[in-house]
C-alpha positions, 0 to 999 in steps of 0.5 A: 710384442703387445700389437703381437699377442694381439694379432695372434702372430707367432711369438719366439722364445729361447729354450735351452740346449739338451745333453752334450752333441757327440759326432760318433752317435749321430754318424752311427745313427745316420748308418744305421738309418740308411742301411734299414731304408736298404733292408726295408727295400731288399725286404719288399723286392723279395716279396714282390718277386715272391721269394721269401721261402727260397731259403727254406731254415728260419735261422739259416745264414751261411756266407756263399757267393753263389747265392747272389747269382740265382734268380729269387735265391739272391733277393732273400740271401741278400736280405738276410745278408744286409739284416746281419749287417744292420744287427752289428750296427745297431749295437754299436749304435745302441753301446755308443748311446749308453755309453756316452748319451745321458739322456733318459729319453734317447737311451730309451729309444736305443733300448727300443731299437734293440727290442725291435730288432729282436722281435722283427728277428723272431718275426722274421723266423716265423714268417719263414717257418710258417710259409709266409702266413699274414699272420707273421709277415704283416707284423714282421713288414710293419715292424721293420718300418717302425724299427727304420723310424725309430733309427731316423727318430735316433739320427734327429735327437743325437744332432747337433742342431737339436742338442745345441738349438736354443730357438723355438716359435710356436704361434697361439692357433689350436690345435697346436702343429705338433699335435697335427703332426702326431696325428699325420703320424698315426694316419701313416702308420695305419695306412702302412699296417693296410697296405701290408695287409694288402700285400701279404693278405691277398689271397690269389689263388682265390682271385684266380680263381674269381673270387676277389672279396679279400683283396677288394676288402683290403684295397678299400681299406688302403684307399680310405687310409690314403684318404686321411694320410692325404687330409692330416697331410694337408692341414699340417702343410698347410700351418708350416707354409703359412707360419713356419716358412723360416724354419728350415727343421720344420720345412723341409720334412714337411716339403719332402713329405709334400713332393713324395705324396704324390708319386706315391699315390701314383705308385699305389695306383699303379701297384694295384693295377698290375696285380690285378692283370698279372695274376696268372704270373703270380709265382714270377710277377713280371719285372715292372710289377716288381719295380712298382710294388716294390717303389710303393713301399720304399716311398711309402717308408720314407714319407713315414719317416718325414712325418716322425721327424716333423713330429719330433722337431714340432716337439723340440722347436715349437713352443708349448701353448703356456709357454706362449701365453706366459710370454704374452702375459709378460710383455703386456705387463711390461706395456702397462709398467712403461 
Protein backbone atom coordinates (compact mmCIF):
# COMPACT_ATOMS: atom_id res chain seq x y z
CA UNK A 1 0.00 0.00 0.00
CA UNK A 2 2.88 2.37 0.80
CA UNK A 3 4.25 1.70 -2.69
CA UNK A 4 0.92 2.77 -4.19
CA UNK A 5 0.96 6.01 -2.21
CA UNK A 6 4.52 6.77 -3.34
CA UNK A 7 3.54 6.22 -6.99
CA UNK A 8 0.39 8.30 -6.49
CA UNK A 9 -1.74 5.52 -7.96
CA UNK A 10 -5.49 5.35 -7.39
CA UNK A 11 -6.51 4.18 -3.92
CA UNK A 12 -9.70 2.38 -2.86
CA UNK A 13 -11.72 3.08 0.23
CA UNK A 14 -15.19 2.13 1.42
CA UNK A 15 -17.89 4.77 1.77
CA UNK A 16 -21.18 4.21 3.58
CA UNK A 17 -24.45 3.56 1.80
CA UNK A 18 -26.85 6.48 1.66
CA UNK A 19 -30.61 6.29 2.17
CA UNK A 20 -32.94 3.47 1.20
CA UNK A 21 -33.61 2.35 -2.36
CA UNK A 22 -37.21 2.78 -3.54
CA UNK A 23 -37.83 1.24 -6.94
CA UNK A 24 -41.06 3.20 -7.51
CA UNK A 25 -39.25 6.53 -7.14
CA UNK A 26 -36.50 5.53 -9.55
CA UNK A 27 -38.99 4.25 -12.15
CA UNK A 28 -41.02 7.46 -11.95
CA UNK A 29 -37.85 9.54 -12.19
CA UNK A 30 -36.82 7.67 -15.35
CA UNK A 31 -40.26 8.15 -16.90
CA UNK A 32 -40.13 11.87 -16.09
CA UNK A 33 -36.63 12.23 -17.59
CA UNK A 34 -37.59 10.43 -20.80
CA UNK A 35 -40.75 12.52 -21.14
CA UNK A 36 -38.83 15.74 -20.45
CA UNK A 37 -36.46 14.83 -23.28
CA UNK A 38 -39.41 14.32 -25.62
CA UNK A 39 -40.78 17.72 -24.59
CA UNK A 40 -37.41 19.31 -25.41
CA UNK A 41 -37.42 17.65 -28.83
CA UNK A 42 -40.97 18.85 -29.50
CA UNK A 43 -40.10 22.36 -28.33
CA UNK A 44 -37.10 22.36 -30.64
CA UNK A 45 -39.26 21.08 -33.49
CA UNK A 46 -41.79 23.85 -32.86
CA UNK A 47 -39.07 26.49 -33.04
CA UNK A 48 -37.38 24.89 -36.05
CA UNK A 49 -40.69 24.96 -37.95
CA UNK A 50 -41.40 28.51 -36.70
CA UNK A 51 -44.72 27.21 -35.38
CA UNK A 52 -44.58 28.62 -31.86
CA UNK A 53 -47.42 31.13 -32.31
CA UNK A 54 -49.93 28.88 -34.06
CA UNK A 55 -51.95 28.77 -30.82
CA UNK A 56 -52.35 32.40 -29.87
CA UNK A 57 -53.70 31.92 -26.33
CA UNK A 58 -50.82 31.56 -23.80
CA UNK A 59 -52.69 29.29 -21.36
CA UNK A 60 -55.27 27.82 -23.70
CA UNK A 61 -55.50 24.05 -23.96
CA UNK A 62 -58.31 21.92 -25.32
CA UNK A 63 -58.04 18.34 -26.48
CA UNK A 64 -58.74 18.24 -30.22
CA UNK A 65 -57.72 15.33 -32.43
CA UNK A 66 -58.05 17.40 -35.60
CA UNK A 67 -55.22 19.71 -34.56
CA UNK A 68 -52.76 16.81 -34.75
CA UNK A 69 -53.23 16.78 -38.53
CA UNK A 70 -52.86 20.51 -39.26
CA UNK A 71 -49.44 21.63 -40.53
CA UNK A 72 -47.42 23.58 -37.89
CA UNK A 73 -50.37 23.57 -35.51
CA UNK A 74 -49.66 19.90 -34.76
CA UNK A 75 -46.13 20.68 -33.50
CA UNK A 76 -47.23 23.35 -31.01
CA UNK A 77 -50.31 21.43 -29.93
CA UNK A 78 -48.36 18.19 -29.40
CA UNK A 79 -45.76 20.15 -27.44
CA UNK A 80 -48.43 21.50 -25.10
CA UNK A 81 -50.02 18.07 -24.75
CA UNK A 82 -46.71 16.50 -23.76
CA UNK A 83 -46.04 19.36 -21.31
CA UNK A 84 -49.36 18.61 -19.60
CA UNK A 85 -48.37 14.95 -19.21
CA UNK A 86 -44.91 15.96 -17.98
CA UNK A 87 -46.53 18.10 -15.28
CA UNK A 88 -48.40 15.06 -13.98
CA UNK A 89 -45.28 12.89 -14.01
CA UNK A 90 -43.29 15.55 -12.16
CA UNK A 91 -45.95 15.91 -9.48
CA UNK A 92 -46.04 12.14 -8.97
CA UNK A 93 -42.25 11.88 -8.79
CA UNK A 94 -41.94 14.76 -6.33
CA UNK A 95 -44.79 13.38 -4.23
CA UNK A 96 -43.10 9.99 -3.95
CA UNK A 97 -39.80 11.61 -3.02
CA UNK A 98 -41.38 13.75 -0.30
CA UNK A 99 -43.22 10.70 1.03
CA UNK A 100 -40.56 7.98 0.86
CA UNK A 101 -37.08 9.49 0.55
CA UNK A 102 -35.67 11.04 3.73
CA UNK A 103 -32.55 12.54 2.16
CA UNK A 104 -32.65 16.32 2.40
CA UNK A 105 -30.68 16.87 -0.81
CA UNK A 106 -33.06 14.67 -2.83
CA UNK A 107 -36.08 16.45 -1.38
CA UNK A 108 -34.54 19.76 -2.40
CA UNK A 109 -33.98 18.42 -5.89
CA UNK A 110 -37.65 17.41 -6.09
CA UNK A 111 -38.64 20.88 -4.92
CA UNK A 112 -36.36 22.37 -7.57
CA UNK A 113 -38.10 20.30 -10.23
CA UNK A 114 -41.49 21.63 -9.13
CA UNK A 115 -40.26 25.22 -9.14
CA UNK A 116 -38.61 24.67 -12.53
CA UNK A 117 -41.84 23.29 -13.94
CA UNK A 118 -43.80 26.30 -12.67
CA UNK A 119 -41.23 28.79 -13.98
CA UNK A 120 -41.16 27.02 -17.34
CA UNK A 121 -44.93 27.26 -17.63
CA UNK A 122 -44.82 30.99 -16.89
CA UNK A 123 -42.01 31.58 -19.40
CA UNK A 124 -43.85 29.52 -22.02
CA UNK A 125 -46.99 31.60 -21.58
CA UNK A 126 -44.97 34.82 -21.75
CA UNK A 127 -43.22 33.61 -24.90
CA UNK A 128 -46.56 33.25 -26.66
CA UNK A 129 -48.00 36.44 -25.16
CA UNK A 130 -45.00 38.51 -26.28
CA UNK A 131 -44.77 36.87 -29.73
CA UNK A 132 -41.68 34.76 -29.00
CA UNK A 133 -39.39 37.65 -28.13
CA UNK A 134 -35.81 36.70 -27.27
CA UNK A 135 -36.12 37.99 -23.68
CA UNK A 136 -38.63 35.26 -22.87
CA UNK A 137 -37.93 32.54 -25.43
CA UNK A 138 -34.20 32.22 -24.60
CA UNK A 139 -34.79 31.62 -20.84
CA UNK A 140 -37.68 29.30 -21.75
CA UNK A 141 -35.40 27.19 -23.95
CA UNK A 142 -32.57 27.14 -21.40
CA UNK A 143 -34.80 26.28 -18.47
CA UNK A 144 -36.26 23.36 -20.38
CA UNK A 145 -32.79 21.85 -20.66
CA UNK A 146 -32.08 22.54 -16.99
CA UNK A 147 -35.32 20.81 -15.98
CA UNK A 148 -34.38 17.78 -18.08
CA UNK A 149 -31.02 17.60 -16.32
CA UNK A 150 -32.71 17.86 -12.92
CA UNK A 151 -34.88 14.90 -13.91
CA UNK A 152 -31.77 12.98 -15.01
CA UNK A 153 -30.09 13.87 -11.71
CA UNK A 154 -33.11 12.46 -9.89
CA UNK A 155 -32.65 9.20 -11.79
CA UNK A 156 -29.00 9.08 -10.73
CA UNK A 157 -29.43 9.81 -7.02
CA UNK A 158 -32.42 7.44 -6.62
CA UNK A 159 -30.75 4.52 -8.42
CA UNK A 160 -29.91 1.34 -6.54
CA UNK A 161 -26.23 1.61 -7.44
CA UNK A 162 -25.99 5.15 -6.07
CA UNK A 163 -27.70 4.30 -2.78
CA UNK A 164 -26.17 0.92 -2.00
CA UNK A 165 -22.68 1.32 -3.43
CA UNK A 166 -19.87 1.24 -0.91
CA UNK A 167 -16.79 1.66 -3.12
CA UNK A 168 -15.06 4.84 -4.19
CA UNK A 169 -11.89 5.46 -6.17
CA UNK A 170 -9.67 8.54 -6.24
CA UNK A 171 -6.22 9.43 -7.50
CA UNK A 172 -4.00 12.09 -5.95
CA UNK A 173 -3.87 14.22 -9.07
CA UNK A 174 -4.91 17.84 -8.97
CA UNK A 175 -7.35 19.18 -10.02
CA UNK A 176 -9.74 16.47 -8.91
CA UNK A 177 -11.79 14.76 -11.61
CA UNK A 178 -14.96 15.92 -9.85
CA UNK A 179 -13.85 19.54 -10.25
CA UNK A 180 -13.03 19.03 -13.91
CA UNK A 181 -16.43 17.42 -14.45
CA UNK A 182 -18.12 20.36 -12.74
CA UNK A 183 -16.30 22.89 -14.91
CA UNK A 184 -17.30 20.84 -17.95
CA UNK A 185 -20.97 21.06 -16.95
CA UNK A 186 -20.62 24.83 -16.48
CA UNK A 187 -19.08 25.15 -19.94
CA UNK A 188 -21.89 23.05 -21.39
CA UNK A 189 -24.52 25.23 -19.73
CA UNK A 190 -22.94 28.44 -21.05
CA UNK A 191 -22.83 26.86 -24.51
CA UNK A 192 -26.50 25.93 -24.12
CA UNK A 193 -27.35 29.59 -23.42
CA UNK A 194 -25.33 30.72 -26.42
CA UNK A 195 -27.11 28.18 -28.61
CA UNK A 196 -30.51 29.34 -27.36
CA UNK A 197 -29.54 32.93 -28.16
CA UNK A 198 -28.46 31.91 -31.66
CA UNK A 199 -31.75 30.10 -32.32
CA UNK A 200 -34.10 32.68 -30.82
CA UNK A 201 -32.37 35.99 -31.54
CA UNK A 202 -30.97 35.53 -35.03
CA UNK A 203 -32.91 38.48 -36.54
CA UNK A 204 -33.89 36.63 -39.71
CA UNK A 205 -35.50 39.73 -41.24
CA UNK A 206 -32.29 41.72 -40.79
CA UNK A 207 -30.31 38.88 -42.36
CA UNK A 208 -32.58 38.87 -45.40
CA UNK A 209 -31.85 42.58 -45.76
CA UNK A 210 -28.12 41.89 -45.71
CA UNK A 211 -27.47 42.85 -42.07
CA UNK A 212 -25.77 39.81 -40.50
CA UNK A 213 -24.35 41.57 -37.46
CA UNK A 214 -26.38 39.99 -34.65
CA UNK A 215 -26.30 36.53 -36.21
CA UNK A 216 -22.52 36.77 -36.70
CA UNK A 217 -21.95 37.75 -33.07
CA UNK A 218 -24.14 34.94 -31.77
CA UNK A 219 -22.53 32.43 -34.13
CA UNK A 220 -19.01 33.49 -33.11
CA UNK A 221 -19.88 33.22 -29.41
CA UNK A 222 -21.44 29.80 -29.98
CA UNK A 223 -18.33 28.58 -31.80
CA UNK A 224 -16.06 29.84 -29.02
CA UNK A 225 -18.32 28.08 -26.53
CA UNK A 226 -17.94 24.88 -28.53
CA UNK A 227 -14.14 25.16 -28.30
CA UNK A 228 -14.40 25.61 -24.53
CA UNK A 229 -16.62 22.53 -24.20
CA UNK A 230 -14.24 20.47 -26.32
CA UNK A 231 -11.31 21.60 -24.15
CA UNK A 232 -12.92 20.60 -20.86
CA UNK A 233 -14.38 17.39 -22.27
CA UNK A 234 -10.96 16.39 -23.60
CA UNK A 235 -9.38 16.83 -20.17
CA UNK A 236 -12.15 14.86 -18.47
CA UNK A 237 -12.02 12.04 -21.03
CA UNK A 238 -8.24 11.76 -20.70
CA UNK A 239 -8.51 11.35 -16.94
CA UNK A 240 -11.41 8.90 -17.12
CA UNK A 241 -9.85 6.63 -19.73
CA UNK A 242 -6.49 6.71 -17.98
CA UNK A 243 -7.53 6.17 -14.36
CA UNK A 244 -11.15 4.97 -14.21
CA UNK A 245 -11.65 2.33 -16.88
CA UNK A 246 -12.61 -0.17 -14.18
CA UNK A 247 -15.50 2.00 -12.97
CA UNK A 248 -18.55 1.68 -15.25
CA UNK A 249 -20.33 4.44 -13.31
CA UNK A 250 -17.68 6.89 -14.52
CA UNK A 251 -16.79 5.29 -17.84
CA UNK A 252 -20.29 4.99 -19.36
CA UNK A 253 -21.31 8.68 -19.33
CA UNK A 254 -17.81 9.63 -20.49
CA UNK A 255 -18.13 7.27 -23.46
CA UNK A 256 -21.55 8.70 -24.31
CA UNK A 257 -20.18 12.24 -24.30
CA UNK A 258 -17.26 11.17 -26.50
CA UNK A 259 -19.54 9.48 -29.06
CA UNK A 260 -22.05 12.33 -29.25
CA UNK A 261 -19.68 15.30 -29.27
CA UNK A 262 -18.37 14.75 -32.80
CA UNK A 263 -21.89 14.22 -34.13
CA UNK A 264 -22.99 17.41 -32.37
CA UNK A 265 -20.25 19.48 -34.00
CA UNK A 266 -21.25 18.25 -37.47
CA UNK A 267 -24.92 18.91 -36.76
CA UNK A 268 -24.12 22.42 -35.55
CA UNK A 269 -22.15 23.17 -38.71
CA UNK A 270 -25.00 21.84 -40.83
CA UNK A 271 -27.64 23.81 -38.92
CA UNK A 272 -25.72 27.05 -39.39
CA UNK A 273 -25.18 26.52 -43.11
CA UNK A 274 -28.79 25.54 -43.74
CA UNK A 275 -30.08 28.58 -41.82
CA UNK A 276 -28.06 30.92 -44.03
CA UNK A 277 -28.88 29.33 -47.40
CA UNK A 278 -32.62 29.04 -46.65
CA UNK A 279 -33.24 32.57 -45.36
CA UNK A 280 -35.98 33.20 -47.89
CA UNK A 281 -37.91 30.26 -46.46
CA UNK A 282 -37.86 31.52 -42.89
CA UNK A 283 -41.64 31.25 -42.40
CA UNK A 284 -41.73 27.71 -43.79
CA UNK A 285 -38.29 26.12 -43.32
CA UNK A 286 -37.47 23.10 -45.49
CA UNK A 287 -37.66 19.65 -43.84
CA UNK A 288 -33.88 19.12 -43.91
CA UNK A 289 -33.24 22.34 -41.98
CA UNK A 290 -35.93 21.42 -39.45
CA UNK A 291 -34.48 17.92 -39.01
CA UNK A 292 -30.86 19.05 -38.58
CA UNK A 293 -31.66 21.92 -36.21
CA UNK A 294 -33.96 19.80 -34.03
CA UNK A 295 -31.48 16.91 -33.90
CA UNK A 296 -28.72 19.35 -32.96
CA UNK A 297 -30.83 20.54 -30.05
CA UNK A 298 -31.69 16.99 -28.93
CA UNK A 299 -28.08 15.75 -29.05
CA UNK A 300 -26.99 18.81 -27.11
CA UNK A 301 -29.51 17.96 -24.40
CA UNK A 302 -28.16 14.40 -24.20
CA UNK A 303 -24.57 15.62 -23.90
CA UNK A 304 -25.54 18.07 -21.16
CA UNK A 305 -27.41 15.32 -19.28
CA UNK A 306 -24.44 12.95 -19.62
CA UNK A 307 -22.16 15.68 -18.28
CA UNK A 308 -24.41 16.19 -15.24
CA UNK A 309 -24.48 12.41 -14.67
CA UNK A 310 -20.70 12.23 -14.83
CA UNK A 311 -20.29 15.14 -12.43
CA UNK A 312 -22.68 13.58 -9.91
CA UNK A 313 -21.04 10.18 -10.09
CA UNK A 314 -17.54 11.56 -9.66
CA UNK A 315 -18.82 13.18 -6.48
CA UNK A 316 -20.32 9.93 -5.15
CA UNK A 317 -17.87 7.29 -6.36
CA UNK A 318 -14.56 9.14 -6.08
CA UNK A 319 -12.96 9.98 -2.76
CA UNK A 320 -12.00 13.48 -1.72
CA UNK A 321 -8.30 14.33 -1.51
CA UNK A 322 -8.18 14.41 2.33
CA UNK A 323 -9.54 10.85 2.44
CA UNK A 324 -6.76 9.69 0.13
CA UNK A 325 -4.12 11.43 2.23
CA UNK A 326 -5.51 9.89 5.42
CA UNK A 327 -5.46 6.42 3.90
CA UNK A 328 -1.90 6.86 2.69
CA UNK A 329 -0.79 7.98 6.15
CA UNK A 330 -2.43 4.91 7.71
CA UNK A 331 -0.64 2.68 5.20
CA UNK A 332 2.72 4.28 6.01
CA UNK A 333 2.09 3.93 9.73
CA UNK A 334 1.16 0.27 9.31
CA UNK A 335 4.40 -0.32 7.36
CA UNK A 336 6.53 1.31 10.07
CA UNK A 337 4.76 -0.67 12.82
CA UNK A 338 5.30 -3.93 10.95
